[in-house]
C-alpha positions in Angstrom: -9.3 -13.2 -7.9 -9.7 -9.5 -9.4 -10.6 -7.0 -6.8 -13.5 -4.9 -7.6 -14.3 -1.6 -6.1 -17.0 -3.4 -3.9 -14.6 -5.9 -2.5 -12.5 -4.4 0.6 -9.1 -5.9 1.2 -10.4 -7.1 4.9 -13.4 -8.9 3.3 -11.2 -11.8 2.3 -9.7 -14.2 4.8 -9.5 -15.0 8.5 -8.4 -12.6 11.4 -5.9 -13.6 13.8 -6.2 -12.4 17.5 -2.8 -11.0 17.7 -2.6 -7.7 19.1 -1.8 -4.6 16.5 1.6 -3.5 16.6 2.6 -0.8 19.3 1.9 2.9 18.6 -1.3 4.6 18.8 -3.2 6.2 15.7 -2.1 10.1 16.3 -4.1 12.6 14.7 -2.7 13.4 11.2 -0.7 16.4 10.5 -1.6 17.4 7.0 -4.4 15.0 5.9 -7.0 14.2 8.5 -9.2 12.9 5.8 -6.8 10.6 4.3 -5.8 9.1 7.3 -9.4 8.2 8.5 -9.7 6.3 5.2 -7.2 4.0 6.2 -9.0 3.2 9.4 -12.0 1.4 7.7 -12.1 -1.3 5.0 -11.0 -0.1 2.0 -10.2 -1.5 -1.6 -6.7 -1.1 -3.3 -8.2 2.0 -5.1 -9.2 3.6 -1.9 -5.8 3.0 -0.2 -4.2 4.2 -3.5 -6.2 7.2 -3.4 -4.7 7.9 -0.1 -1.4 7.5 -1.5 -1.8 9.9 -4.2 -3.4 12.6 -2.0 -0.4 11.9 0.5 2.1 12.3 -2.1 0.5 15.3 -3.6 0.1 17.1 -0.4 3.7 16.8 0.7 5.5 16.7 -2.5 3.2 18.5 -4.8 3.7 15.8 -7.3 1.6 13.2 -8.7 1.4 11.0 -11.9 -2.0 9.7 -13.6 -3.1 6.8 -15.2 -1.4 3.8 -13.0 -2.4 0.2 -13.0 -2.4 -2.5 -10.7 -1.5 -6.0 -10.8 -1.2 -8.9 -8.5 1.1 -11.7 -8.6 2.5 -14.3 -6.5 6.3 -13.1 -6.1 9.1 -14.3 -3.8 8.3 -13.3 -0.3 11.1 -10.8 -0.1 9.2 -8.6 -2.8 6.8 -6.5 -1.7 5.8 -5.2 -5.1 7.7 -3.8 -8.3 7.2 -0.9 -10.9 8.9 -1.4 -14.1 10.7 1.7 -14.8 8.8 3.6 -17.8 5.8 1.3 -17.1 2.6 1.9 -15.9 1.8 -0.9 -13.8 2.5 -1.7 -10.4 2.6 -5.3 -9.6 1.8 -6.1 -5.8 2.8 -9.3 -4.1 -0.6 -11.0 -3.7 1.1 -13.6 -1.3 2.1 -11.0 1.2 -1.4 -9.2 1.1 -3.0 -12.4 1.9 -0.4 -13.1 4.7 -1.1 -9.8 6.0 -4.8 -10.0 5.8 -4.7 -13.4 7.7 -2.7 -11.5 10.6 -4.1 -8.0 10.4 -6.2 -7.1 13.6 -7.9 -4.1 12.2 -8.4 -2.4 8.7 -5.9 0.3 9.8 -3.1 -2.3 10.1 -4.1 -4.0 6.7 -4.5 -0.6 4.8 -1.6 0.9 6.4 0.7 -2.2 5.0 -0.8 -1.8 1.5 -0.5 2.0 1.9 3.3 1.8 2.6 3.8 -0.8 -0.4 2.0 1.0 -2.8 3.4 4.4 -1.8 6.9 3.0 -2.3 6.0 1.9 -5.7 4.2 5.2 -6.7 7.4 7.3 -5.6 9.4 5.0 -8.0 7.1 6.0 -10.8 7.6 9.6 -10.1 11.4 9.2 -10.5 12.8 8.3 -7.2 14.7 5.3 -8.6 17.2 4.7 -5.9 15.8 2.2 -3.1 17.5 3.9 -0.1 16.0 7.2 -1.3 12.6 6.1 -2.0 12.4 4.4 1.6 13.7 7.6 3.1 10.9 9.7 1.0 8.1 7.2 1.8 8.6 7.5 5.4 8.9 11.4 5.3 5.7 11.7 3.2 3.8 9.4 5.3 5.2 11.0 8.8 4.2 14.6 7.0 0.7 13.3 6.0 -0.2 11.3 9.2 2.1 12.4 12.0 4.7 10.5 14.0 2.6 8.3 15.8 0.5 6.7 12.9 0.8 2.9 12.1 1.6 3.8 8.8 4.3 6.0 9.7 5.8 3.4 11.8 5.7 0.9 9.3 7.3 3.3 6.6 10.0 4.3 8.9 11.0 0.6 9.8 11.6 -2.7 7.9 8.4 -4.3 7.4 9.9 -8.0 7.2 11.6 -7.3 10.7 8.3 -5.8 12.1 6.4 -8.7 10.6 8.5 -11.7 10.4 5.7 -14.2 9.2 6.1 -12.1 6.0 9.4 -14.3 5.1 7.2 -17.2 5.1 4.3 -16.0 2.9 3.2 -17.8 0.0 5.4 -16.9 -3.1 5.7 -17.7 -6.7 7.7 -16.8 -9.7 5.1 -13.9 -10.9 4.3 -15.8 -14.0 0.5 -15.1 -13.4 -0.5 -11.6 -13.3 -4.3 -10.7 -12.3 -5.1 -7.0 -13.2 -7.1 -5.0 -10.7 -10.0 -3.5 -12.3 -11.0 0.1 -11.1 -7.8 1.2 -9.8 -6.7 4.7 -9.9 -10.2 5.7 -10.9 -9.7 9.3 -9.9 -7.3 10.1 -13.0 -8.6 7.1 -15.3 -12.3 7.3 -15.0 -12.9 9.4 -18.1 -10.8 7.5 -20.5 -10.5 3.9 -19.2 -13.5 1.8 -18.6 
């Protein structure tokens, strides 16, 4: 299914009654408007606007014109960005598994935020995995504060925090679905 701007991440799939991971949502330190966007149902474009805003506010860097694709990848891969490419490919099976277990839009959107932020930072030139994990955590902490759920996710290991991800539906990535209406803030004037 191709996500549209009208379809939110939380609109699809059942919810579990499992409680949210520990840690209150603290007042963001740099971007209160960005943090509030993660608290309500959002599509991929809205979550990516939060990613771009957080990175821009903390690092002063940005890159326009990225696209998003969804593919069923092995459950050990959250997403990938091919060096010199302009497409982030997100593991649709992991998002579906998280959607089924998330107890709030904040939990689901924080998960998607962390994965997209990691790949966005790769696209900005952070190619070393350890470095990009560290920078993802630093940007998230600076943007949202130490006690925000996205910060806890960025500073930890998603597969340890959410062990069910290891058994998410997987695939070989052969089928790619392009998400329409993504990164509209930088592409709406020339890509329709």
